[in-house]
C-alpha positions in Angstrom: -10.3 -47.8 0.2 -10.6 -51.6 -0.4 -12.8 -51.1 -3.4 -10.4 -48.6 -5.0 -7.4 -50.8 -4.3 -9.1 -53.7 -6.1 -10.1 -51.5 -9.0 -6.6 -50.1 -9.4 -4.8 -53.5 -9.3 -7.5 -55.6 -10.9 -7.0 -58.3 -8.3 -7.7 -59.1 -4.7 -4.1 -60.1 -4.1 -2.8 -56.9 -5.5 -5.2 -54.9 -3.3 -4.2 -56.9 -0.2 -0.5 -56.3 -0.9 -1.1 -52.5 -1.3 -3.1 -52.3 1.9 -1.0 -54.7 3.9 -4.0 -56.9 4.8 -4.9 -60.5 4.0 -6.7 -61.5 0.8 -9.7 -62.8 2.7 -10.1 -59.5 4.4 -10.3 -57.7 1.0 -12.7 -60.3 -0.3 -15.0 -59.9 2.7 -15.1 -56.1 2.3 -15.9 -56.3 -1.4 -18.6 -58.9 -0.8 -20.1 -56.8 2.1 -20.1 -53.7 -0.2 -21.9 -55.5 -3.0 -24.5 -56.9 -0.6 -25.2 -53.4 0.9 -25.6 -51.9 -2.6 -27.4 -54.8 -4.1 -25.1 -54.6 -7.1 -22.2 -56.6 -8.6 -19.1 -54.4 -8.7 -16.6 -56.7 -10.3 -16.5 -59.5 -12.9 -13.9 -62.2 -12.4 -12.1 -62.8 -15.6 -8.8 -64.6 -16.6 -7.1 -61.2 -16.7 -8.3 -60.2 -13.2 -11.1 -58.4 -11.4 -12.8 -56.1 -14.0 -15.3 -53.4 -12.8 -18.9 -53.9 -14.0 -20.8 -50.8 -15.3 -21.9 -50.2 -11.7 -18.4 -50.6 -10.5 -17.0 -48.1 -13.0 -19.6 -45.6 -11.9 -18.8 -46.2 -8.2 -15.0 -46.0 -9.0 -15.4 -42.4 -10.3 -17.4 -41.3 -7.3 -15.2 -43.1 -4.8 -12.0 -41.6 -6.3 -13.5 -38.1 -6.1 -14.4 -38.6 -2.5 -10.9 -40.1 -1.8 -9.2 -37.1 -3.4 -11.3 -34.7 -1.4 -10.6 -36.6 1.8 -6.9 -36.5 1.1 -7.0 -32.8 0.4 -9.0 -32.2 3.6 -6.4 -34.1 5.6 -3.5 -32.2 4.0 -5.1 -28.9 4.5 -6.2 -29.4 8.1 -2.8 -30.9 8.9 -1.1 -27.9 7.5 -3.5 -25.6 9.4 -2.7 -27.4 12.6 1.0 -26.9 12.1 0.6 -23.3 11.1 1.5 -24.0 7.5 -0.7 -23.2 4.5 0.6 -24.9 1.3 -1.8 -25.1 -1.6 -1.9 -26.5 -5.2 -2.8 -24.1 -8.0 -4.2 -25.1 -11.4 -3.4 -22.7 -14.2 -2.4 -22.4 -17.9 1.3 -23.0 -18.6 2.1 -19.4 -19.4 0.3 -18.1 -16.3 2.2 -20.6 -14.2 5.6 -19.8 -15.6 5.3 -16.0 -15.6 3.1 -15.3 -12.6 2.5 -18.2 -10.2 6.1 -19.6 -10.2 7.7 -16.2 -9.5 5.1 -15.6 -6.8 6.1 -18.9 -5.2 9.7 -17.8 -5.2 8.7 -14.9 -2.9 7.7 -17.4 -0.3 4.0 -17.7 -1.2 2.3 -20.8 0.4 1.9 -22.7 -2.9 3.5 -26.2 -3.1 2.6 -27.2 -6.7 1.3 -26.0 -10.0 -1.0 -28.1 -12.2 -0.7 -26.8 -15.8 -3.7 -27.2 -18.0 -5.4 -25.5 -21.0 -7.7 -22.6 -19.9 -10.9 -24.5 -20.7 -9.9 -27.3 -18.3 -8.4 -25.3 -15.4 -11.5 -24.8 -13.3 -12.3 -28.5 -13.5 -9.1 -29.3 -11.7 -10.7 -27.9 -8.5 -12.7 -31.1 -8.4 -9.6 -33.3 -8.6 -7.1 -31.9 -6.2 -6.3 -28.3 -7.0 -7.1 -25.8 -4.2 -7.1 -22.7 -6.3 -7.4 -22.0 -10.0 -5.6 -19.0 -11.7 -7.0 -18.6 -15.2 -7.6 -16.4 -18.1 -11.2 -17.4 -18.5 -14.1 -16.0 -16.4 -14.7 -18.2 -13.4 -18.0 -20.1 -13.1 -20.6 -18.3 -11.0 -20.6 -21.0 -8.2 -16.9 -20.3 -7.4 -15.5 -17.6 -5.1 -13.2 -15.5 -7.2 -10.8 -12.5 -7.3 -9.8 -10.5 -10.4 -6.0 -10.4 -10.3 -4.8 -8.4 -13.2 -5.5 -7.1 -16.7 -2.2 -7.7 -18.4 -1.6 -6.0 -21.8 -1.2 -7.9 -25.1 2.1 -7.0 -26.7 3.4 -7.2 -30.3 7.1 -8.0 -30.6 9.3 -7.4 -33.6 13.0 -7.5 -34.6 14.6 -4.2 -35.6 12.2 -1.6 -37.0 8.6 -2.5 -37.0 7.1 -3.1 -40.5 3.9 -1.5 -39.3 3.2 1.9 -37.8 4.2 2.3 -34.1 3.0 5.5 -32.4 3.9 6.3 -28.8 4.7 2.6 -28.2 1.4 1.4 -29.6 0.5 -0.5 -32.8 -3.0 -1.0 -34.2 -4.2 -4.5 -34.8 -5.4 -3.7 -38.3 -1.9 -2.6 -39.2 -0.1 -5.5 -37.6 -2.5 -8.0 -39.3 -1.2 -7.0 -42.7 2.0 -8.8 -41.9 3.0 -12.4 -40.9 2.6 -12.9 -37.1 2.9 -15.6 -34.6 0.6 -15.9 -31.5 -0.3 -18.5 -28.9 -3.1 -20.6 -30.2 -5.1 -23.7 -29.1 -7.7 -21.6 -27.2 -5.2 -19.3 -25.4 -6.6 -16.0 -24.0 -4.4 -14.0 -26.4 -5.8 -15.8 -29.4 -9.4 -15.5 -28.1 -9.1 -11.8 -27.4 -7.3 -10.9 -30.6 -9.7 -12.9 -32.8 -12.7 -11.4 -31.0 -11.4 -7.9 -31.7 -10.6 -8.7 -35.3 -14.0 -10.3 -35.8 -15.8 -7.2 -34.7 -14.0 -5.1 -37.3 -13.7 -7.6 -40.0 -9.9 -7.7 -39.8 -8.3 -10.5 -41.7 -6.0 -12.7 -39.5 -5.1 -15.2 -42.2 -1.4 -14.3 -41.9 -1.5 -15.3 -38.2 0.2 -18.6 -37.3 -0.5 -20.4 -34.0 2.3 -21.2 -31.6 2.2 -23.4 -28.5 3.1 -20.4 -26.2 4.3 -16.8 -26.2 8.0 -17.6 -25.9 7.9 -19.8 -28.9 6.0 -17.1 -30.8 8.8 -14.7 -29.9 11.4 -17.2 -31.0 9.8 -17.5 -34.4 9.7 -13.7 -34.7 13.4 -13.5 -33.8 14.1 -16.0 -36.5 12.6 -13.6 -39.1 9.1 -15.2 -39.4 7.1 -12.1 -38.7 6.0 -10.4 -35.5 4.8 -12.1 -32.4 1.8 -11.4 -30.2 1.9 -12.4 -26.6 1.7 -11.2 -23.0 5.3 -12.0 -22.1 7.8 -9.1 -22.2 10.2 -8.9 -25.1 12.9 -11.7 -25.4 15.6 -12.6 -27.9 16.5 -9.0 -28.5 13.0 -8.1 -29.9 11.3 -4.7 -29.5 7.8 -4.4 -28.3 4.7 -2.2 -28.5 1.2 -2.3 -27.0 -1.3 -4.0 -29.3 -4.3 -1.7 -29.6 -7.6 -2.0 -31.4 -9.3 1.3 -32.5 -7.2 3.1 -29.9 -7.8 0.9 -26.9 -5.2 -1.6 -25.6 -6.0 -5.2 -25.8 -5.5 -7.2 -22.6 -5.9 -10.5 -20.9 -7.8 -10.7 -17.7 -6.5 -13.1 -15.1 -8.7 -14.5 -12.3 -8.2 -16.6 -9.2 -11.0 -18.9 -8.1 -11.7 -21.5 -5.4 -14.6 -23.5 -4.0 -16.7 -21.6 -1.5 -16.9 -24.7 0.8 -13.1 -25.3 0.7 -11.7 -26.2 4.1 -9.4 -23.2 3.9 -11.6 -20.8 2.0 -10.6 -17.7 4.2 -6.9 -18.5 3.7 -7.4 -18.9 -0.1 -9.2 -15.6 -0.3 -6.3 -13.9 1.5 -3.8 -15.6 -0.8 -5.7 -14.4 -3.9 -5.7 -10.8 -2.6 -2.0 -11.1 -1.9 -1.4 -12.5 -5.4 -3.4 -9.7 -6.9 -1.3 -7.0 -5.2 1.9 -8.8 -6.1 0.9 -9.1 -9.8 -0.1 -5.5 -10.0 3.0 -4.0 -8.4 5.8 -6.5 -8.4 5.4 -9.2 -11.0 8.1 -9.2 -13.8 5.3 -9.0 -16.4 3.7 -5.9 -14.8 3.6 -2.9 -17.2 2.6 -0.2 -14.9 1.8 2.3 -17.6 -0.9 0.1 -19.1 -3.1 -1.1 -16.3 -5.3 2.0 -16.2 -6.2 2.1 -19.9 -9.7 1.3 -21.0 -9.9 -2.2 -22.3 -11.8 -2.9 -25.5 -12.5 -6.6 -24.7 -12.3 -9.0 -21.8 -11.7 -12.7 -21.7 
């Protein structure tokens, strides 16, 4: 605690003020730590106390331990009071369209940490209790498959491509301008994977920051949109299929197996899976049992 306070404030006086102790007390603790480690942790400069290379390494380790200790205290305190409030890391769209509505039902989630899919699982090391993500969880995590949600194509008025029984083939849609979430989104990954296997040209696809923006661009007359969100802005929608099979995004929940509340997180994941399948606003009940041509 003393070490991290000095590292944060770059001064003994700042750390003392933060911890409500005397400056000599902080200096003694730092000196004792340096003696026990046999390393210098700070350099005294005109601009303050600057961590050495060893100090920087220790700061990263100490901060991780501090985060875990705080999380343990919060979780165990909540368990003692009969409350279970967790923090969930997830992509922005997943948070907006699945996790936030689930919280509104009274689910024991206190906060959402939005992040890109590639970074979501890493947040379990820095404060998140559970990750809800569109990428397959690492093998060392406990996990629960939540939902395979279909990828949709949205369009204003009559579709410029063939739509049969509410479905449109990717090869037909790709002949026209389209907007879809980019920057490593699950929609982009899966659509490009399907297109790549069949040599479908996606040069007319324009990346958008999220599915709602893609739909807004479509509503403005800039082509169709591809997303998992239901139609907005008066757009029509169809299932996006590839060689007859619906394209979909798999969503998973994951948590650390040694988490202090692992049984409660497992129960929460199962409850979320049931809610997403039957109650979530984005659930398309007529699509969940189709064979999927690709995963995430």
